[in-house]
Residue frames relative to the residue before (quaternion, step in Angstrom):
aa qw qx qy qz dx dy dz
M 1.0000 0.0000 0.0000 0.0000 0.00 0.00 0.00
K 0.1405 -0.7875 0.5986 0.0434 3.64 -0.87 0.95
T 0.0270 -0.7666 0.6414 -0.0119 3.57 -1.07 0.83
N 0.2267 -0.7615 0.5941 0.1256 3.48 -1.17 0.77
I 0.0629 -0.8061 0.5884 0.0014 3.63 -0.64 0.92
K 0.0126 -0.7968 0.6041 -0.0025 3.57 -0.79 0.97
K 0.0358 -0.8123 0.5814 -0.0280 3.52 -0.90 0.91
T 0.0323 -0.7537 0.6556 0.0336 3.60 -1.23 0.59
F 0.1178 0.7710 -0.6176 0.1012 3.57 -1.00 0.93
R 0.3518 -0.7198 0.5629 0.2029 3.52 -1.32 0.40
L 0.2272 -0.7473 0.6173 0.0937 3.52 -1.26 0.74
D 0.3372 -0.7175 0.5676 0.2219 3.60 -0.89 0.77
Q 0.4834 0.6116 -0.4303 0.4551 3.52 0.77 1.31
P 0.5334 -0.6005 0.4883 0.3414 3.60 -1.03 0.62
I 0.5960 -0.6009 0.3575 0.3947 3.66 -0.96 0.77
H 0.6381 0.5406 -0.3633 0.4105 3.61 0.88 -0.67
T 0.6576 0.5107 -0.2967 0.4677 3.61 1.01 -0.76
A 0.6560 0.4929 -0.2891 0.4930 3.57 1.05 -0.89
W 0.6761 0.4674 -0.3289 0.4650 3.64 0.91 -0.79
E 0.6236 0.5445 -0.3579 0.4319 3.58 0.87 -0.65
F 0.6684 0.4422 -0.2884 0.5240 3.59 0.92 -0.81
L 0.7422 0.4567 -0.2986 0.3890 3.69 0.48 -1.04
S 0.6728 0.5230 -0.2660 0.4506 3.52 1.23 -0.69
D 0.6534 0.5050 -0.3014 0.4767 3.61 1.34 -0.09
P 0.3464 -0.7780 0.4679 0.2361 3.58 -0.17 1.22
N 0.6609 0.4819 -0.3674 0.4427 3.71 0.97 -0.55
S 0.6399 0.5071 -0.3472 0.4613 3.58 1.07 -0.31
I 0.7173 0.4690 -0.2431 0.4543 3.45 0.85 -1.00
V 0.5956 0.5816 -0.3930 0.3905 3.65 0.92 -0.59
G 0.6240 0.5425 -0.3611 0.4312 3.65 1.08 -0.50
C 0.6544 0.4895 -0.3298 0.4727 3.62 1.20 -0.28
V 0.5853 0.5827 -0.3445 0.4464 3.63 1.27 -0.29
P 0.3865 -0.7646 0.4344 0.2780 3.66 -0.28 0.99
G 0.8529 0.1637 -0.1100 0.4834 3.57 -0.73 1.02
A 0.6295 0.5529 -0.3416 0.4258 3.63 1.35 0.10
K 0.0183 0.7754 -0.6312 0.0064 3.42 -1.24 0.47
I 0.3981 -0.6666 0.5660 0.2771 3.68 -1.17 0.53
T 0.2120 -0.7974 0.5557 0.1025 3.52 -0.82 1.06
E 0.7984 -0.0068 0.0174 0.6018 3.63 1.19 -0.49
T 0.2878 -0.7115 0.6239 0.1472 3.50 -1.10 0.98
I 0.2538 -0.7961 0.5299 0.1447 3.69 -0.41 1.13
D 0.7094 -0.2308 0.1883 0.6388 3.37 1.14 -1.17
D 0.7749 -0.3680 0.2321 0.4585 3.62 -1.20 -0.12
Q 0.7250 0.4181 -0.1869 0.5144 3.59 1.23 -0.49
N 0.7907 0.2956 -0.1301 0.5201 3.64 1.07 -0.62
Y 0.0063 -0.7949 0.6038 -0.0588 3.44 -0.96 0.98
K 0.2292 -0.7350 0.6059 0.2004 3.58 -1.09 0.70
G 0.0766 0.8250 -0.5565 0.0618 3.59 -1.04 0.66
S 0.2723 -0.7497 0.5784 0.1712 3.50 -1.25 0.00
I 0.1301 -0.7745 0.6113 0.0972 3.52 -1.28 0.43
T 0.1542 -0.7972 0.5777 0.0829 3.68 -0.80 0.84
M 0.1452 -0.7502 0.6439 0.0402 3.42 -1.25 0.87
K 0.2591 -0.7679 0.5720 0.1265 3.46 -1.00 0.88
I 0.0138 -0.8092 0.5869 -0.0250 3.63 -0.28 1.16
G 0.7808 -0.1351 0.0640 0.6066 3.65 -0.01 1.24
P 0.8063 -0.2360 0.1946 0.5062 3.51 -0.82 -1.00
V 0.5998 0.5573 -0.3372 0.4647 3.55 1.37 -0.22
V 0.1757 -0.7510 0.6292 0.0963 3.51 -1.16 0.81
S 0.1363 -0.7887 0.5993 0.0140 3.61 -0.73 1.13
S 0.0833 -0.8009 0.5924 0.0249 3.48 -0.92 0.91
F 0.1865 -0.7321 0.6538 0.0427 3.65 -1.26 0.73
N 0.1434 -0.7544 0.6363 0.0738 3.40 -1.12 0.95
G 0.1064 0.8363 -0.5286 0.0995 3.55 -0.95 0.68
Q 0.3583 -0.7155 0.5593 0.2163 3.52 -1.26 -0.23
I 0.1730 -0.7628 0.6175 0.0828 3.57 -1.06 0.97
T 0.1217 -0.7938 0.5948 0.0358 3.44 -1.07 0.93
I 0.2394 -0.7495 0.5930 0.1710 3.67 -0.64 1.01
T 0.1937 -0.8264 0.5261 0.0528 3.49 -0.35 1.39
Q 0.7708 -0.0046 -0.0152 0.6369 3.59 1.28 -0.39
M 0.0607 0.7705 -0.6311 0.0659 3.45 -1.25 0.94
N 0.0195 0.8673 -0.4894 0.0892 3.44 -0.04 1.47
P 0.1590 -0.8462 0.4878 0.1435 3.65 0.03 1.14
D 0.5272 0.5992 -0.4285 0.4236 3.63 1.25 -0.21
D 0.8131 0.2109 -0.1490 0.5217 3.71 0.67 -0.78
H 0.4113 -0.7482 0.4342 0.2873 3.55 1.40 0.13
T 0.4687 0.6087 -0.5062 0.3918 3.56 0.78 1.06
M 0.0113 -0.7736 0.6329 0.0268 3.57 -1.40 0.49
E 0.0839 -0.7692 0.6297 0.0695 3.44 -1.34 0.47
M 0.0658 0.8042 -0.5901 0.0265 3.53 -0.95 0.73
T 0.2288 -0.7434 0.6112 0.1465 3.54 -1.22 0.44
G 0.1105 -0.7947 0.5964 0.0240 3.49 -1.26 0.64
K 0.0397 0.7876 -0.6149 -0.0004 3.49 -1.13 0.44
G 0.0408 0.7978 -0.5972 0.0725 3.63 -0.96 0.94
T 0.2519 -0.7182 0.6368 0.1236 3.37 -1.51 0.25
D 0.5189 -0.5953 0.5151 0.3331 3.43 -1.19 0.74
T 0.5229 -0.6585 0.4449 0.3081 3.63 -0.98 0.91
K 0.6925 0.4420 -0.2908 0.4904 3.50 1.22 -0.42
G 0.4948 -0.7022 0.3788 0.3442 3.57 1.27 0.12
K 0.5122 0.6749 -0.4119 0.3354 3.60 1.02 0.54
G 0.8144 0.0054 -0.0529 0.5779 3.57 1.14 0.46
S 0.1415 -0.7470 0.6321 0.1496 3.57 -1.35 -0.03
A 0.1496 -0.7589 0.6277 0.0873 3.46 -1.43 0.24
G 0.0475 -0.7669 0.6390 0.0352 3.51 -1.16 0.54
M 0.0012 -0.8045 0.5939 0.0093 3.50 -1.28 0.52
V 0.1468 -0.7292 0.6588 0.1127 3.43 -1.40 0.51
L 0.1157 -0.8157 0.5661 -0.0287 3.42 -0.70 1.28
M 0.0358 -0.7607 0.6477 0.0238 3.59 -0.89 0.93
A 0.0435 0.8119 -0.5810 0.0374 3.63 -0.83 0.81
S 0.0500 -0.7853 0.6170 0.0119 3.53 -1.22 0.59
L 0.2360 -0.7585 0.5940 0.1268 3.44 -1.19 0.86
S 0.1210 -0.7827 0.6085 0.0485 3.61 -1.12 0.82
D 0.3725 -0.6926 0.5709 0.2358 3.53 -1.02 0.85
L 0.1857 -0.7956 0.5739 0.0566 3.51 -0.85 1.15
G 0.5078 -0.6252 0.4186 0.4195 3.55 1.35 -0.06
D 0.8095 0.2516 -0.2430 0.4715 3.57 -1.33 0.28
N 0.6675 -0.5002 0.3273 0.4440 3.59 0.85 0.98
T 0.6419 0.5542 -0.3754 0.3739 3.58 0.80 0.55
T 0.1659 -0.8254 0.5397 -0.0052 3.59 -0.71 1.02
E 0.1708 -0.7908 0.5768 0.1131 3.56 -0.76 1.01
V 0.1937 -0.7883 0.5804 0.0638 3.54 -0.91 1.06
Q 0.1133 -0.7870 0.6064 -0.0042 3.59 -0.79 1.17
S 0.0347 0.8174 -0.5740 0.0350 3.58 -0.77 0.99
D 0.0909 -0.7640 0.6385 0.0179 3.55 -1.11 0.78
M 0.0053 -0.8093 0.5814 -0.0833 3.54 -0.51 1.31
E 0.1538 -0.7358 0.6529 0.0934 3.46 -1.14 0.87
V 0.0938 -0.8195 0.5648 0.0259 3.57 -0.72 1.07
S 0.1022 -0.7816 0.6140 0.0413 3.59 -0.94 0.94
I 0.0620 -0.8113 0.5782 -0.0601 3.57 -0.71 1.19
T 0.0130 -0.7714 0.6362 0.0076 3.46 -0.92 0.90
G 0.6932 0.4968 -0.3149 0.4166 3.68 -1.15 0.35
K 0.8317 -0.2099 0.1546 0.4901 3.63 -1.17 -0.45
L 0.6714 0.5108 -0.3270 0.4258 3.60 0.89 -0.94
A 0.6045 0.5739 -0.3754 0.4054 3.64 1.02 -0.61
Q 0.6371 0.5674 -0.3736 0.3641 3.65 0.96 -0.58
F 0.5609 0.6036 -0.3910 0.4101 3.51 1.26 -0.07
G 0.4761 -0.7113 0.4080 0.3178 3.48 1.23 -0.31
S 0.6277 -0.5783 0.3472 0.3886 3.60 -1.11 0.57
R 0.6265 0.5727 -0.3492 0.3970 3.65 0.96 -0.73
M 0.7033 0.4466 -0.2753 0.4798 3.48 0.95 -0.80
I 0.5727 0.5581 -0.3490 0.4886 3.60 1.16 -0.69
V 0.6684 0.4900 -0.3169 0.4612 3.65 0.87 -0.82
D 0.6650 0.4966 -0.3088 0.4645 3.55 0.92 -0.97
V 0.6883 0.4384 -0.3217 0.4803 3.69 0.85 -0.75
S 0.6161 0.5210 -0.3704 0.4602 3.67 1.07 -0.58
N 0.6124 0.5402 -0.3550 0.4551 3.63 1.09 -0.66
Q 0.6551 0.5062 -0.3253 0.4570 3.55 0.91 -0.72
V 0.6377 0.4927 -0.3121 0.5032 3.61 1.01 -0.92
F 0.6479 0.5237 -0.3496 0.4286 3.65 0.85 -0.77
K 0.6055 0.5421 -0.3579 0.4597 3.60 1.05 -0.87
Q 0.6427 0.5188 -0.3156 0.4670 3.63 0.93 -0.99
F 0.6693 0.4972 -0.3195 0.4504 3.61 0.85 -0.95
E 0.6438 0.5228 -0.3334 0.4484 3.69 0.90 -0.92
N 0.6653 0.5000 -0.3027 0.4645 3.59 0.93 -1.01
N 0.6668 0.4927 -0.3079 0.4668 3.65 0.93 -0.78
L 0.6148 0.5235 -0.3450 0.4785 3.65 1.09 -0.73
R 0.6647 0.4905 -0.3263 0.4596 3.60 0.75 -0.87
H 0.6766 0.4896 -0.3123 0.4529 3.58 0.87 -0.84
Q 0.6748 0.5054 -0.3010 0.4456 3.65 1.03 -0.85
L 0.6106 0.5259 -0.3473 0.4795 3.56 1.14 -0.80
A 0.6637 0.5037 -0.3197 0.4512 3.62 0.76 -0.94
A 0.6568 0.4929 -0.3028 0.4838 3.60 0.91 -0.97
T 0.6574 0.4956 -0.3332 0.4596 3.68 0.88 -0.83
A 0.6630 0.5058 -0.3027 0.4616 3.61 0.96 -0.74
Q 0.6494 0.4874 -0.3162 0.4906 3.58 1.05 -0.74
Q 0.6757 0.4974 -0.3139 0.4445 3.54 0.86 -0.77
K 0.6162 0.5107 -0.3559 0.4825 3.66 1.10 -0.70
D 0.6300 0.5421 -0.3407 0.4394 3.62 0.99 -0.74
T 0.7648 0.3535 -0.1920 0.5033 3.59 1.13 -0.68
D 0.4413 -0.7340 0.3986 0.3279 3.53 1.45 0.17
N 0.4868 0.6342 -0.4690 0.3752 3.61 1.02 0.57
P 0.4666 -0.6753 0.4538 0.3470 3.60 -0.93 0.74
A 0.5349 -0.6328 0.4757 0.2951 3.48 -1.19 0.90
Q 0.2839 -0.7163 0.6095 0.1866 3.59 -1.08 0.84
P 0.4611 -0.7009 0.4529 0.3016 3.57 -0.83 0.93
A 0.5204 -0.6470 0.4509 0.3276 3.66 -0.96 0.57
E 0.3741 -0.6786 0.5683 0.2769 3.60 -1.10 0.67
S 0.2800 -0.7765 0.5425 0.1561 3.58 -0.68 1.09
K 0.2162 -0.7860 0.5664 0.1212 3.59 -0.51 1.13
P 0.5810 -0.5958 0.4086 0.3748 3.59 -1.13 0.54
V 0.5178 -0.6332 0.4636 0.3406 3.52 -1.15 0.65
N 0.3058 -0.7465 0.5594 0.1907 3.64 -0.79 0.98
A 0.2019 -0.8347 0.4962 0.1276 3.56 0.02 1.29
V 0.5657 0.5949 -0.4206 0.3862 3.64 1.07 -0.33
S 0.6821 0.4681 -0.2820 0.4859 3.53 0.92 -0.90
L 0.6440 0.5091 -0.3335 0.4635 3.55 1.11 -0.64
L 0.5886 0.5776 -0.3229 0.4643 3.56 1.18 -0.77
F 0.6976 0.4732 -0.2733 0.4635 3.54 0.77 -1.07
S 0.6365 0.5438 -0.2935 0.4615 3.54 1.03 -0.86
S 0.6291 0.5150 -0.2804 0.5102 3.62 1.19 -0.82
I 0.6884 0.4648 -0.3195 0.4561 3.55 0.82 -0.91
W 0.6044 0.5280 -0.3563 0.4785 3.63 1.11 -0.73
S 0.6354 0.5399 -0.3442 0.4317 3.64 0.86 -0.86
F 0.6733 0.5126 -0.2933 0.4449 3.51 1.03 -1.09
I 0.6464 0.5142 -0.3273 0.4591 3.60 1.03 -0.83
L 0.6323 0.5203 -0.3326 0.4678 3.55 0.92 -0.74
R 0.6217 0.5236 -0.3347 0.4769 3.68 1.00 -0.77
L 0.6347 0.5679 -0.3248 0.4113 3.49 0.94 -0.89
F 0.7840 0.3053 -0.1662 0.5143 3.51 1.07 -0.79
G 0.6321 -0.6329 0.3007 0.3309 3.46 1.32 0.64
K 0.5169 0.6435 -0.4019 0.3966 3.55 1.30 0.30
S 0.4391 -0.6629 0.5245 0.3044 3.50 -1.24 0.32
S 0.2531 -0.7864 0.5370 0.1709 3.62 -0.92 0.67
S 0.1430 0.8287 -0.5166 0.1608 3.56 0.84 1.07
């Protein structure tokens, strides 16, 4: 099953600050719920894991991210990822393209386009549910990113070294209920803002 997810958001940071953070895998991984880098192979390849808590059960996935393009001149990047469930019950792959635009007044627009391919047990939930859950995870990511950028800026002002964020597992139960609620609101023609 393949799903395409496009997102655009703005950061109250100059483009060079946003790019410096977003182009560093070790910085950005702290913003992705449940993710961590387990090994740096080289400047373009990283091994990592992501953990999801589903009720009392914790599921983990191991995989690899490859940076296929990183262009600081036009602030674009592309990366691919692939991973498998540690219990062998499925796999996932993704291709992510992102670009940053300077909007002036220390504001940066981030555009991302991601294609996700899923096989195994996760695929049975269908693309609609995968998109809904992905939207909830993305909201967490965006909030974590804003917090980390603000904390990094504050620590630079005080000359204290930045402490990496601890990445907590994704709570898939709350994401699932939020996704179901969004689906119900769509059925009745209401907005879930």
